[in-house]
C-alpha positions in Angstrom: -3.3 -1.0 -17.8 0.0 -1.4 -18.6 1.9 -4.8 -18.1 2.9 -4.3 -14.4 -0.9 -3.3 -13.9 -1.9 -6.4 -15.7 0.2 -8.8 -13.9 -0.9 -7.2 -10.4 -4.5 -7.6 -11.3 -3.8 -11.3 -12.7 -2.2 -11.9 -9.2 -5.1 -10.8 -7.1 -7.5 -12.9 -9.2 -5.1 -15.6 -8.6 -5.0 -15.3 -4.7 -8.6 -14.6 -5.0 -9.4 -17.8 -6.6 -7.1 -19.9 -4.1 -8.9 -18.2 -1.3 -12.3 -19.5 -2.8 -10.9 -22.9 -3.4 -9.2 -23.5 0.2 -12.3 -22.1 1.8 -14.5 -24.7 0.3 -12.0 -27.6 1.1 -12.1 -26.3 4.8 -15.9 -26.3 4.8 -15.9 -29.7 3.1 -13.0 -31.2 5.5 -15.5 -29.8 8.8 -18.3 -31.3 7.1 -16.4 -34.6 7.2 -15.1 -34.2 10.6 -18.9 -33.7 12.0 -20.1 -36.7 10.1 -17.4 -38.8 11.7 -18.2 -37.2 15.1 -22.1 -38.3 14.5 -21.0 -42.1 14.5 -20.3 -41.6 18.4 -23.2 -41.6 20.6 -23.6 -38.0 22.4 -21.7 -38.5 25.7 -20.6 -42.0 25.3 -17.3 -42.8 26.8 -14.4 -44.9 25.3 -15.1 -48.3 27.1 -11.9 -49.1 28.6 -10.9 -53.0 28.3 -13.6 -53.6 25.5 -12.6 -55.2 22.2 -13.5 -51.7 20.7 -11.6 -49.3 22.5 -8.5 -49.6 20.4 -10.9 -49.1 17.2 -12.6 -46.1 19.3 -9.6 -44.2 19.8 -8.4 -44.3 16.6 -12.0 -43.1 15.3 -11.7 -39.9 17.9 -8.5 -39.1 16.9 -9.2 -39.3 13.3 -11.6 -37.0 14.0 -9.6 -34.6 16.1 -7.4 -34.7 13.3 -9.9 -33.9 10.3 -10.9 -30.9 12.6 -7.7 -29.8 12.6 -7.0 -29.9 8.9 -10.4 -28.2 8.4 -9.2 -25.3 10.7 -5.6 -25.1 8.8 -7.7 -24.9 5.5 -9.6 -21.9 6.9 -6.3 -20.1 8.2 -4.8 -20.5 4.7 -8.1 -19.7 2.8 -8.0 -16.5 5.3 -4.2 -16.0 4.1 -5.1 -16.0 0.4 -7.6 -13.6 1.3 -5.4 -11.3 2.8 -3.0 -11.3 0.3 -5.4 -10.6 -2.5 -7.0 -7.6 -0.6 -2.9 -6.4 -0.4 -2.5 -6.3 -3.9 -2.0 -3.0 -5.1 -2.0 -1.2 -1.7 1.5 -0.8 -1.1 2.0 2.2 -2.7 4.0 2.6 -6.1 6.1 -0.2 -7.1 9.5 0.5 -8.9 8.7 -2.5 -11.0 5.5 -0.6 -12.6 7.0 0.6 -15.8 4.6 4.0 -15.2 6.2 4.5 -11.8 8.0 7.9 -12.1 4.8 9.3 -13.9 3.0 8.2 -11.3 5.7 9.5 -8.7 5.9 12.8 -10.2 2.2 13.0 -9.8 2.5 12.7 -6.4 5.0 15.4 -5.9 2.8 17.5 -8.1 -0.3 16.7 -5.4 2.4 17.2 -2.5 3.7 20.6 -3.8 0.1 22.2 -4.1 -1.0 20.9 -0.7 2.2 22.4 0.6 1.3 26.0 -1.4 -2.2 25.7 0.2 -1.5 25.2 3.6 0.9 28.2 3.5 -1.4 30.1 1.9 -4.1 29.4 4.6 -1.7 30.0 7.5 -0.7 33.4 5.7 -4.7 34.5 5.8 -4.9 33.6 9.1 -2.3 35.5 10.3 -3.2 38.4 8.3 -6.5 38.2 10.1 -5.1 37.3 13.4 -7.8 38.1 16.3 -10.7 38.4 13.6 -12.5 35.3 13.7 -15.0 36.4 11.2 -12.3 37.5 8.7 -10.6 34.6 8.8 -13.6 32.3 8.5 -14.6 34.9 5.2 -11.0 34.8 3.7 -10.8 31.2 3.9 -14.0 30.4 2.5 -12.8 32.4 -0.7 -9.9 29.9 -0.7 -12.5 27.4 -1.7 -12.6 25.5 2.1 -15.1 23.8 3.0 -17.1 25.3 6.2 -16.2 22.4 8.1 -12.6 22.8 7.3 -12.8 26.3 8.3 -14.1 25.8 11.5 -11.2 23.1 12.3 -8.7 25.3 11.3 -9.4 28.4 13.2 -10.3 26.6 16.4 -7.3 26.3 18.8 -6.0 22.9 19.3 -4.4 21.5 22.5 -1.3 23.4 21.9 -3.3 26.9 21.2 -2.1 26.9 17.5 -4.2 27.4 14.9 -4.4 26.7 10.8 -1.7 24.1 9.7 0.9 23.3 12.5 4.6 23.8 11.5 5.4 20.1 11.5 2.1 19.2 8.9 4.4 21.4 6.3 7.4 19.9 7.5 6.4 16.3 7.0 4.4 17.0 4.0 8.0 18.8 2.5 9.8 15.4 3.7 7.6 13.7 1.6 8.2 15.5 -1.3 12.0 15.2 -1.0 11.7 11.6 -0.7 9.4 10.9 -3.4 11.9 13.2 -5.3 15.0 11.3 -4.5 13.1 7.9 -5.5 12.3 9.3 -8.8 15.9 10.3 -9.3 16.7 6.8 -8.5 14.4 5.2 -10.9 15.7 7.5 -13.6 19.2 6.5 -12.9 18.5 2.9 -13.1 16.8 3.3 -16.6 19.9 5.0 -17.9 21.9 1.7 -16.7 23.5 -0.4 -18.6 22.7 -4.5 -18.9 25.4 -6.1 -16.6 26.5 -10.1 -17.0 29.4 -11.3 -14.8 30.6 -14.7 -15.1 32.0 -15.9 -11.6 33.2 -19.0 -10.1 30.2 -21.1 -10.4 27.4 -18.6 -10.6 26.1 -15.7 -13.4 25.9 -11.9 -12.1 23.1 -10.3 -14.1 21.4 -6.8 -13.8 18.6 -6.9 -15.7 17.4 -3.1 -16.3 14.0 -4.1 -17.9 13.3 -6.6 -15.3 14.4 -4.1 -12.7 16.4 -6.9 -10.7 20.1 -7.9 -9.6 20.2 -11.4 -9.9 22.4 -14.5 -9.2 21.9 -17.3 -11.3 23.4 -20.9 -10.4 23.4 -23.9 -12.3 22.0 -26.1 -9.6 20.9 -25.2 -5.9 23.9 -23.5 -4.3 25.6 -25.0 -0.9 24.1 -23.8 2.1 27.2 -21.3 3.0 26.0 -19.7 -0.2 22.2 -19.3 0.1 22.9 -18.0 3.6 25.0 -15.5 1.8 22.8 -14.9 -0.4 20.0 -13.9 1.9 22.3 -12.1 4.4 23.0 -9.8 1.6 19.0 -9.1 0.7 19.0 -11.9 -2.2 15.8 -14.1 -2.1 15.1 -17.1 -4.4 12.4 -16.5 -7.3 11.3 -19.8 -8.6 9.7 -18.0 -11.5 13.2 -16.4 -12.4 15.3 -19.4 -11.4 17.4 -17.1 -9.7 18.5 -15.1 -6.2 17.0 -11.9 -7.0 16.4 -8.2 -5.1 15.2 -5.0 -6.7 18.1 -3.3 -8.9 19.5 -0.3 -7.2 22.9 1.0 -6.1 22.2 -0.4 -2.8 21.8 -3.7 -4.8 24.9 -3.3 -6.5 26.9 -3.0 -3.6 25.7 -5.7 -2.0 26.2 -8.1 -4.7 30.0 -7.2 -5.2 30.4 -8.1 -1.7 28.6 -11.5 -2.5 30.5 -12.2 -5.5 33.8 -11.2 -3.5 32.9 -13.9 -1.0 31.5 -16.4 -3.5 34.9 -16.1 -5.5 37.2 -16.0 -2.1 35.4 -19.1 -1.1 36.1 -20.7 -4.3 40.1 -19.6 -4.3 40.4 -21.4 -1.2 
């Protein structure tokens, strides 16, 4: 594992541990609520105007609140479990130091698939009107009998083989990934940036792949709203307002700096 993958694995373990701990708290709280309820005989109503009425109402309310707390804890446990399951499932992160290598492998795989689809369609056209010939030629390409059957069978639009939109979409994915590779390569070539502004420091950290605004204390609400509207979010770990480094982030940062500097001048 590289450093990023280790961090992801640690995060997954941390979320799983929180899910288990919170689920245990939910079960304990639920059991407590049930035990509290057992103190009231089944079907016994509140005795209105009896000296026990106030105490009874308070006890029933505590039971209700305790059940509610148990359900909230269970929802929280489910939330942590879902977050743990989602770790590593969001595709290749730009924070991964091996992102370029992994993306290039994706391009290779998609390009090979593109050529394979073209070859399949060429074979099907070559043996048009000859299903047995099509089947034999496709099997020679290494396709399974099941895949061959699907490819030579007409779809709802009377098409055989791979439809044009499949090649178009696959090619679009290749171009999108290649563009992302160029952006990541450009990011690696960036020089670190540090700008001292009016009450803040703006930093472009190439190693962290982050654009960051750092303040001495908590900025005013107007400043926080400006940062949020330009895509920056508070990071307790870094102690800064951050977003992933990119050309767009740099442009948004310039807009934020202009707003902050102008507000100070006024």
